[in-house]
N, C-alpha and C positions, 0 to 999 in steps of 0.2 A: 485081600485084595480088591475086593468093594471099599473097601475105606481107603485104602490108596488113590483108588480111581474117581472117587466122589470128593476127593478134595483138589484133583485138577479142576476143575471149571471154576472153583473160587479162587485159584491163581490166575487164571486165563481173566476172568472178570476183574480182577484188582488191576491186571497191566492194561485192562482197555481202559481201564478209569484213568491210571496215569497220564496214559497217552491223551485223552480226554482233557485231563486239568493241563498238560505240558501245551496242547491247542490252545486253550485258553490263555495261558500265559504270553506265547508268542504271538498272539491276535492284539492283547493289550499292548505290548511292547510296541507293534506297529502301529497303533492306533497312536500311541504319545509321540512316536518319531515323525508321525505322519503332522500330528498336532504342532509339534515343535518347527519342523519344515514349512507348513503356513506360517506360522507366527514370522519366522523369519524370512519371507517372501514378504509377507505385509509390511515387516519393520523397513524391508529394504526399496521396497517399492513406496512407501509414503516417506524414509527419510529424502529419496530423490526427489521428490513433490515438493517437501519443505524446503530443501536446497534450493529448486526452483523459483518457490516464492520470494524466499530471501533474498535472491539474486533480482528480482524483477524490484523487490521493495528497494534495494540499495541501486537500481538504475531510476528507479523515482525519486528518490532523495538527491541524486547526483542531478536531475532534471529540474528539482527545485532549486539546488545550490547555484546552477547555470541560469536560474531565472533571477536570483538574487544578484549575480555577478552583473548581468547584463543592465539588471534595473539601477546597480549601483552607478555604472557607466552613463547610463541616459540622464540620472537624476544629477550626478555631478555636470553633465554638460547644459543639462536645463540651467544649473543656478551659475555656471561661468559664460555660458553664452546665449541662453534664450531669454534672461531676464528675471527668473523666478527669484524671488528673495525670502518667498514662505512657500508653505505646504496649502496654503489656505488657495482655498478655488481649485484644487488639484486631487483632492478625494475623489473616492467613488462613493456616490449616495445614492445608484439605484440599483435596484428598487429600493424604495422607500423602506427604511428598518434595517437595511445592512449594514449599518453601523452602531444601528441604537441595541444594548443588551436584552431589554425587556421586550422586544418586537420578535416577531414568528419568524421573519428575514435574517436576524443576526447571523452572521456569517460563522459564529463561533458553533451554532444550534445546528450548523447545517455539514453534511459531508461535503468532502471536497470537490466530487461531482456534482451536488447540488448546489454548490456556489459558481462552478462554472456555467452551470445552466441559468444560475440568477444574472450573471454579468453577459451573458454570450450566448450564441448558438453554439452549441459545441460541433454539431453534425454537421453544420455548415463551415466552423473553425473563425467566427467573425464575432467581436463585441458588441453587446447591443446596450451597455452603459458607459456614459461618457467618462473620461479618465482614465481608461485600462492603459495602463503603458503597456502590456505584451499580452496576447491572448490566443493560446495555444501555439505557441512559436515554436518551429522546428529546429534543433539547434547542433545535431549528430549529420557531420558531413559524409555524403555517399561518397563511393568510388568513381561512380561514372558521374558526377557532379549534382547537384543540389542536396538537399537536406531529408535524413530520414523522417518520414511523418508520424511515425509510430512512438518518438520521445518527442515529447514537447514540453514548453513552461506556461503560465500566465503568472504577471504579476500587477499588483496595483496597491494603493494605499489606501487607509483608512483613518476616517479622524477619531483617535482612541478616548478624544474627551465629548463625542457626541452624545454619549448617555449621560452625561454629567460631569460636574468638574470645571474646573476653571478652562475654557477655551484657551488652547495653545497652538498659533497658527507655525509656530518654531518646531515643532514634533510630528511624527504620524508613523503608523503603524506599517509598514511594509508587509505586504502577504505575498508569499511565491508558492506556486502550486505545481508540481512535477508529475507529470501523468507519463506512463508507458500503457500505450493501447496496442494489445498484440492481438488482433482479430476479435475484436470484441471482450477480451479480457483483460479489463483495466486495473491497474496499479497506480496511487498514488501517494504521494505524500507534500505535506506542508510544511513552512518554514512562515516564523511570524519574528520580525526584526524592527525593534524600536528603533526611529533614527529622529536625530537631533540638528537641527540647524546650527552649527559654532556661529556666535556673534562676535563681533570684533570685540577685543578684550577680556574676552571669558577664556 
């Protein structure tokens, strides 16, 4: 009888041990599921943010394209009706060095917003350099009239031979910067297009 009674506490201990091991397994499974859940939530929220950023980038690119379209029409009018025969004297030259590759002010060494501030006063929406074709120009019509100030473009001409090479007033680099400014969150896109005046007989 004693031998049988003395073996009972061992069985109870082993059952308690098994229950403790089961509890640890359950905790591990719950922790794993929690970490997977958090990862899914993080991916979902960051995916929404990424798609939002892509959409803003797309809008900024569309703004830059709108700047090109407007500049193309304006330049056509200047050559057809305003007496332009070359691009000479129509380049943006200020601040000094904006068209010189070795200079600190060279436009390709600057971010889009730095370029915007080099050639104008972004806060006031006005150009400070001469010969800027368009500066912070809104183009998206609003239902009640007017244009959306959050979507704008800027366009100007750069002398691509200013840093060296044979001067050629018959060509220019058209720079178009599209900006989407939503409550201080600014997204930009830049287009650079080489333009050449076709001469008669060519």
